[in-house]
C-alpha positions as CSV (number, residue, x, y, z in Angstrom):
1,M,19.4,34.8,6.2
2,R,16.0,36.1,5.0
3,L,14.4,34.9,1.8
4,T,11.6,36.2,-0.2
5,H,10.3,34.3,-3.3
6,L,9.1,37.1,-5.6
7,G,7.9,34.8,-8.3
8,H,9.3,32.1,-10.6
9,A,13.1,32.0,-10.3
10,C,13.5,35.3,-8.5
11,L,14.6,35.4,-4.9
12,L,15.4,38.3,-2.6
13,V,18.3,37.1,-0.4
14,E,19.1,39.2,2.7
15,V,22.4,37.9,4.2
16,G,25.4,39.4,5.8
17,G,23.7,42.8,5.9
18,A,23.3,42.8,2.1
19,R,20.2,42.7,0.0
20,I,20.7,40.6,-3.2
21,L,18.1,40.0,-5.9
22,V,18.6,36.9,-8.1
23,D,17.0,36.4,-11.5
24,P,14.2,39.0,-11.9
25,G,12.5,37.8,-15.0
26,V,9.3,38.2,-17.0
27,F,7.3,35.9,-14.7
28,T,8.1,37.9,-11.6
29,P,5.6,40.6,-10.9
30,D,6.6,44.1,-9.6
31,F,10.3,43.2,-9.0
32,E,11.2,46.8,-10.2
33,T,9.6,48.1,-7.0
34,V,12.2,46.4,-4.8
35,T,14.6,49.0,-3.2
36,G,17.7,49.0,-1.0
37,L,19.6,46.5,-3.1
38,D,23.3,45.9,-3.0
39,A,23.4,43.6,-6.0
40,V,21.3,42.2,-8.8
41,L,22.6,38.8,-10.0
42,L,21.6,37.0,-13.2
43,T,22.3,33.3,-13.8
44,H,21.7,33.4,-17.5
45,Q,20.1,35.2,-20.4
46,H,16.7,33.6,-20.7
47,A,13.8,36.1,-20.3
48,D,12.2,34.2,-17.4
49,H,15.4,35.0,-15.5
50,V,16.1,38.5,-16.7
51,D,13.5,41.0,-18.0
52,A,15.5,43.5,-19.9
53,H,12.5,45.8,-20.4
54,R,11.9,46.3,-16.6
55,L,15.5,45.9,-15.5
56,P,16.3,49.6,-16.1
57,A,13.5,50.7,-13.7
58,L,14.9,48.4,-11.1
59,L,18.4,49.8,-11.5
60,A,17.1,53.3,-11.4
61,A,15.5,52.6,-8.1
62,N,18.8,51.1,-6.8
63,E,21.4,53.3,-8.2
64,T,24.3,51.9,-6.1
65,A,23.4,48.2,-6.8
66,A,25.9,46.2,-8.7
67,L,24.6,44.3,-11.8
68,V,26.4,41.0,-12.1
69,A,25.7,38.4,-14.7
70,E,26.9,35.2,-16.5
71,P,29.3,36.3,-19.3
72,D,27.1,35.7,-22.3
73,T,24.3,37.6,-20.5
74,V,26.7,40.5,-20.0
75,Q,27.2,40.8,-23.7
76,Q,23.4,40.9,-24.3
77,L,23.0,43.5,-21.5
78,D,25.8,45.7,-23.0
79,A,24.1,45.6,-26.4
80,A,20.9,46.9,-24.6
81,G,22.8,49.7,-22.9
82,L,22.9,48.0,-19.5
83,P,26.5,47.5,-18.5
84,A,27.1,44.6,-16.1
85,E,30.0,42.8,-14.4
86,S,30.9,39.3,-15.6
87,L,30.6,36.4,-13.1
88,R,32.4,33.3,-14.4
89,P,32.6,29.9,-12.8
90,G,35.0,30.1,-9.9
91,D,34.6,33.8,-9.4
92,E,33.7,35.3,-6.1
93,R,32.1,38.7,-5.3
94,R,31.5,40.3,-2.0
95,F,28.7,42.7,-1.0
96,G,29.4,43.8,2.5
97,A,29.7,40.7,4.5
98,A,27.9,38.6,1.9
99,R,29.8,36.3,-0.5
100,V,28.7,35.1,-3.9
101,R,30.6,32.3,-5.7
102,A,29.7,31.2,-9.2
103,V,29.8,27.5,-10.2
104,G,28.9,25.4,-13.3
105,G,29.0,27.3,-16.5
106,R,26.5,25.5,-18.8
107,H,22.7,25.7,-19.1
108,A,20.9,22.3,-19.1
109,R,20.5,20.9,-22.6
110,L,17.0,21.3,-24.0
111,L,17.4,18.8,-26.9
112,E,20.3,16.8,-28.2
113,D,20.6,19.0,-31.3
114,T,20.3,22.4,-29.6
115,P,23.2,24.6,-28.6
116,V,24.0,25.0,-24.9
117,I,24.2,28.5,-23.5
118,G,26.0,29.8,-20.4
119,N,24.6,29.5,-16.9
120,V,26.2,30.0,-13.5
121,G,24.9,28.6,-10.3
122,L,25.2,30.9,-7.3
123,L,26.4,30.1,-3.8
124,V,25.4,32.9,-1.5
125,S,26.7,33.0,2.1
126,A,28.0,35.0,5.0
127,D,29.8,34.0,8.3
128,G,27.4,32.5,10.8
129,E,24.5,32.2,8.3
130,P,23.3,29.4,6.0
131,T,24.7,28.8,2.6
132,L,22.1,29.1,-0.3
133,F,22.5,27.6,-3.7
134,H,20.5,29.0,-6.7
135,P,21.3,26.7,-9.6
136,G,19.8,28.9,-12.4
137,D,18.8,26.4,-15.1
138,S,21.2,23.5,-14.5
139,Y,21.4,20.4,-12.4
140,E,24.9,19.7,-13.6
141,V,26.9,20.9,-10.6
142,I,26.0,20.3,-6.9
143,P,28.5,22.1,-4.6
144,S,29.2,20.7,-1.2
145,G,28.0,22.5,1.9
146,V,24.6,23.6,0.5
147,E,22.2,24.1,3.4
148,V,19.4,25.9,1.6
149,L,18.6,24.9,-2.0
150,A,16.5,27.0,-4.3
151,L,14.9,24.1,-6.1
152,P,13.5,24.5,-9.7
153,L,10.2,22.6,-9.7
154,A,9.5,22.5,-13.5
155,A,11.0,23.6,-16.7
156,P,11.4,22.6,-20.4
157,W,14.8,21.1,-19.5
158,T,13.6,19.0,-16.6
159,G,10.6,17.2,-15.1
160,G,9.5,15.7,-11.8
161,R,12.1,12.9,-11.9
162,G,15.0,15.2,-12.6
163,T,13.9,17.6,-9.8
164,V,13.7,14.8,-7.2
165,E,17.0,13.3,-8.3
166,F,18.7,16.7,-8.0
167,L,17.2,17.2,-4.5
168,R,18.3,13.7,-3.5
169,A,21.9,14.4,-4.7
170,A,22.1,17.8,-3.0
171,V,20.5,16.7,0.4
172,P,20.1,20.2,1.7
173,Q,18.7,20.9,5.1
174,L,16.0,23.1,3.5
175,A,14.6,23.2,0.0
176,V,12.8,26.3,-1.3
177,P,10.8,25.7,-4.5
178,I,11.3,28.1,-7.3
179,H,11.0,28.1,-11.1
180,D,7.2,27.4,-11.0
181,G,5.9,30.1,-13.4
182,L,4.9,27.5,-16.0
183,L,2.7,25.5,-13.6
184,T,-1.0,25.8,-12.9
185,P,-1.9,25.8,-9.2
186,P,-3.0,22.2,-9.3
187,G,0.1,21.2,-11.3
188,R,2.3,23.0,-8.8
189,E,0.7,21.0,-5.9
190,I,1.6,17.8,-7.8
191,Y,5.3,18.9,-8.1
192,L,5.4,20.0,-4.5
193,G,4.0,16.7,-3.4
194,M,6.7,14.8,-5.4
195,V,9.6,16.6,-3.7
196,E,8.0,16.3,-0.3
197,T,7.2,12.6,-0.7
198,F,10.3,11.4,-2.6
199,G,13.0,13.9,-1.4
200,P,15.5,13.1,1.4
201,D,14.0,12.4,4.8
202,S,16.4,15.0,6.3
203,T,15.3,17.8,4.0
204,R,12.5,20.1,4.9
205,V,10.6,21.7,2.0
206,L,9.6,25.3,2.7
207,D,7.2,26.8,0.2
208,L,7.7,30.6,0.2
209,A,5.2,31.5,-2.5
210,G,3.0,34.3,-1.2
211,A,4.6,33.9,2.3
212,G,6.6,37.2,2.3
213,S,10.0,37.3,3.9
214,I,11.0,34.3,6.0
215,E,14.1,33.9,8.1
216,V,15.8,30.6,7.5
């Protein structure tokens, strides 16, 4: 499995001979220049996870790529003239030898009196390769067998304590920090330090920001 952190929540996952782009949002620069994709996966409808203005350019550059999204997000995309396939909790899709399974279903609650939107976490795997979990915007579900965790560092719905508790509960072999677009560089270092210091001893934190494609 090769991973590229393109910015914020967006990961390019190369596994099982497939190229899968997850959550290309407004904080991710130049994602529309990525080519050779088999699928574009969207965990939920928030703009930092899907930039509907640049998404058509990405799809035009990847004409055979499947656009697959959480059901409420599919409705919004359809209204914008961007048809997509629904991915509900428990659903599985295959792209070549790669498998994607959806879990969860609910976005983390922002405030007690605000509605909860849909969100699907994504388990991405292929035979003989590690299993990656991208949770989108939710710490509610932690599947078993996660070897590589895309770990949101900071968001309006969580903080440093929630991030560390999620990491401790998942206990992956490898944690790849994501969801960092709201952090200043010094603030990002603080959050990285927290997960490195207080995360499980058995977990290695691999920061891919600006590192290009890395095999894990």
